[in-house]
DOGUFI-312593 format. One record per residue: residue number from 1; x, y, z of N, C-alpha, C in turn. Coordinates in Angstrom, 3 decimals. Example, Ala and Ser with C-alpha at 12.3 -4.5 7.8 and 13.67 -1.06 7.14 Angstrom:
# DOGUFI-312593
NODE pos     n.xx     n.yy     n.zz    ca.xx    ca.yy    ca.zz     c.xx     c.yy     c.zz
NODE   1   13.190   -5.690    7.800   12.300   -4.500    7.800   13.200   -3.300    7.800
NODE   2   12.850   -2.250    7.080   13.670   -1.060    7.140   12.900    0.030    7.870
//
This chain:
# DOGUFI-312593
NODE pos     n.xx     n.yy     n.zz    ca.xx    ca.yy    ca.zz     c.xx     c.yy     c.zz
NODE   1   13.812   64.728   -4.276   13.791   65.539   -3.080   14.123   66.986   -3.461
NODE   2   13.417   67.921   -2.897   13.655   69.344   -3.100   15.020   69.733   -2.526
NODE   3   15.683   70.698   -3.167   17.020   71.103   -2.701   17.002   71.622   -1.270
NODE   4   16.024   72.430   -0.926   15.962   72.960    0.443   15.795   71.850    1.463
NODE   5   14.949   70.898    1.147   14.743   69.768    2.063   16.021   68.952    2.182
NODE   6   16.692   68.711    1.059   17.947   67.959    1.086   18.982   68.668    1.956
NODE   7   19.074   69.967    1.804   20.051   70.731    2.580   19.686   70.716    4.062
NODE   8   18.430   70.980    4.376   18.004   71.083    5.775   17.974   69.751    6.506
NODE   9   17.619   68.683    5.800   17.445   67.404    6.489   18.635   66.464    6.378
NODE  10   19.475   66.663    5.396   20.603   65.753    5.197   21.955   66.444    5.312
NODE  11   22.154   67.503    4.524   23.479   68.113    4.460   23.800   68.886    5.730
NODE  12   22.940   69.821    6.092   23.223   70.650    7.270   23.422   69.817    8.543
NODE  13   22.522   68.893    8.863   22.740   68.112   10.094   24.052   67.327   10.087
NODE  14   24.413   66.799    8.935   25.659   66.040    8.847   26.862   66.948    9.055
NODE  15   26.815   68.142    8.468   27.916   69.084    8.656   28.016   69.536   10.110
NODE  16   26.880   69.818   10.726   26.894   70.241   12.133   27.442   69.122   13.019
NODE  17   27.015   67.891   12.779   27.509   66.759   13.571   29.019   66.589   13.444
NODE  18   29.516   66.790   12.248   30.940   66.557   11.994   31.810   67.746   12.374
NODE  19   31.370   68.957   12.032   32.234   70.129   12.146   31.804   71.137   13.207
NODE  20   30.618   70.977   13.738   30.104   71.978   14.668   29.352   73.067   13.917
NODE  21   28.561   73.817   14.646   27.688   74.829   14.043   28.466   75.911   13.299
NODE  22   29.541   76.433   13.861   30.266   77.552   13.250   30.847   77.173   11.884
NODE  23   31.558   76.057   11.821   32.155   75.634   10.551   31.059   75.231    9.570
NODE  24   30.030   74.548   10.056   28.919   74.170    9.178   28.286   75.402    8.551
NODE  25   28.050   76.419    9.344   27.469   77.656    8.800   28.380   78.291    7.769
NODE  26   29.674   78.264    8.015   30.627   78.808    7.051   30.569   78.031    5.733
NODE  27   30.573   76.706    5.820   30.501   75.870    4.620   29.206   76.114    3.854
NODE  28   28.105   76.204    4.578   26.810   76.426    3.940   26.723   77.810    3.302
NODE  29   27.291   78.812    3.948   27.263   80.167    3.387   28.063   80.239    2.089
NODE  30   29.254   79.646    2.092   30.071   79.642    0.875   29.377   78.861   -0.241
NODE  31   28.768   77.749    0.110   28.070   76.937   -0.884   26.857   77.673   -1.443
NODE  32   26.190   78.433   -0.599   25.021   79.195   -1.044   25.420   80.253   -2.067
NODE  33   26.568   80.863   -1.879   27.060   81.828   -2.870   27.287   81.130   -4.200
NODE  34   27.932   79.974   -4.166   28.150   79.226   -5.413   26.831   78.849   -6.066
NODE  35   25.864   78.440   -5.267   24.534   78.112   -5.788   23.931   79.318   -6.494
NODE  36   24.038   80.479   -5.864   23.408   81.697   -6.383   24.055   82.193   -7.674
NODE  37   25.342   81.996   -7.821   26.023   82.554   -8.993   26.180   81.557  -10.143
NODE  38   25.769   80.327   -9.938   25.900   79.308  -10.977   24.774   79.431  -11.989
NODE  39   25.154   79.453  -13.258   24.167   79.430  -14.337   23.688   77.997  -14.515
NODE  40   22.479   77.866  -14.968   21.965   76.534  -15.252   20.675   76.271  -14.518
NODE  41   20.259   75.017  -14.570   19.006   74.625  -13.941   19.215   74.330  -12.460
NODE  42   18.161   73.912  -11.788   18.212   73.665  -10.350   19.231   72.587   -9.991
NODE  43   19.324   71.565  -10.806   20.295   70.502  -10.522   21.720   71.019  -10.663
NODE  44   21.992   71.806  -11.692   23.330   72.389  -11.870   23.715   73.232  -10.668
NODE  45   22.789   74.046  -10.204   23.070   74.920   -9.057   23.273   74.106   -7.783
NODE  46   22.444   73.086   -7.595   22.594   72.216   -6.423   23.941   71.496   -6.458
NODE  47   24.343   71.019   -7.613   25.653   70.351   -7.729   26.797   71.311   -7.420
NODE  48   26.653   72.570   -7.809   27.663   73.574   -7.462   27.718   73.763   -5.948
NODE  49   26.557   73.752   -5.317   26.462   73.860   -3.862   27.217   72.698   -3.197
NODE  50   26.913   71.485   -3.633   27.547   70.295   -3.074   29.054   70.310   -3.354
NODE  51   29.434   70.677   -4.553   30.855   70.730   -4.905   31.600   71.717   -4.016
NODE  52   30.996   72.851   -3.731   31.625   73.837   -2.869   31.972   73.241   -1.511
NODE  53   31.029   72.517   -0.945   31.278   71.897    0.363   32.341   70.813    0.246
NODE  54   32.193   69.964   -0.741   33.078   68.809   -0.870   34.491   69.155   -1.331
NODE  55   34.696   70.347   -1.831   36.044   70.746   -2.239   36.736   71.614   -1.187
NODE  56   36.046   71.921   -0.114   36.625   72.731    0.956   37.699   71.916    1.680
NODE  57   38.840   72.546    1.937   39.963   71.858    2.577   39.592   71.270    3.939
NODE  58   38.720   71.950    4.672   38.315   71.442    5.992   37.563   70.127    5.867
NODE  59   36.771   70.004    4.838   35.990   68.792    4.615   36.897   67.670    4.117
NODE  60   37.743   67.986    3.156   38.651   66.981    2.596   39.602   66.457    3.666
NODE  61   40.128   67.342    4.513   41.071   66.883    5.538   40.396   66.030    6.601
NODE  62   39.097   66.234    6.824   38.370   65.453    7.820   37.875   64.128    7.250
NODE  63   37.266   64.159    6.076   36.653   62.961    5.499   37.571   62.200    4.558
NODE  64   38.630   62.828    4.073   39.512   62.194    3.102   38.894   62.211    1.715
NODE  65   39.723   61.982    0.727   39.276   62.037   -0.669   38.160   61.029   -0.948
NODE  66   38.323   59.796   -0.473   37.312   58.766   -0.727   36.015   59.066    0.015
NODE  67   36.122   59.541    1.245   34.936   59.895    2.008   34.172   61.033    1.365
NODE  68   34.908   62.019    0.875   34.282   63.153    0.192   33.598   62.685   -1.086
NODE  69   34.248   61.830   -1.830   33.662   61.327   -3.083   32.362   60.565   -2.808
NODE  70   32.361   59.733   -1.770   31.141   58.995   -1.413   30.030   59.945   -0.980
NODE  71   30.395   60.927   -0.159   29.398   61.859    0.336   28.832   62.718   -0.786
NODE  72   29.699   63.172   -1.679   29.256   63.985   -2.813   28.263   63.194   -3.665
NODE  73   28.588   61.955   -3.936   27.697   61.107   -4.735   26.348   60.927   -4.038
NODE  74   26.377   60.688   -2.737   25.134   60.504   -1.976   24.288   61.781   -1.996
NODE  75   24.910   62.920   -1.738   24.168   64.185   -1.720   23.622   64.538   -3.095
NODE  76   24.411   64.322   -4.132   23.932   64.630   -5.483   22.756   63.735   -5.863
NODE  77   22.751   62.508   -5.397   21.670   61.580   -5.716   20.339   61.990   -5.075
NODE  78   20.394   62.804   -4.065   19.161   63.233   -3.387   18.233   64.024   -4.287
NODE  79   18.776   64.739   -5.250   17.954   65.636   -6.063   18.072   65.373   -7.555
NODE  80   18.385   64.175   -7.943   18.547   63.892   -9.376   17.240   63.954  -10.152
NODE  81   16.133   63.973   -9.463   14.851   63.994  -10.174   14.193   65.362  -10.187
NODE  82   14.917   66.411   -9.857   14.352   67.756   -9.914   13.994   68.119  -11.347
NODE  83   12.952   68.859  -11.503   12.622   69.347  -12.842   13.497   70.540  -13.172
NODE  84   13.787   70.714  -14.441   14.684   71.787  -14.860   14.007   73.099  -14.769
//
């Protein structure tokens, strides 16, 4: 799955459902910065994006450590077949 499609169809809707539009936009904006400044291939940058969201205190306090770990694994699996 393409990173943009993964973000638009899976990550963003889930964040909006859980946190509301304002917090979701904040999480996505911070993650986008991490994506943009990360060296490496598309998968490395996408993983930085996902890590940014999953390490945010608002996400951890809502989903818990185990919930975040499961979600991170699920989101990362969406784009494991991207070409470098």
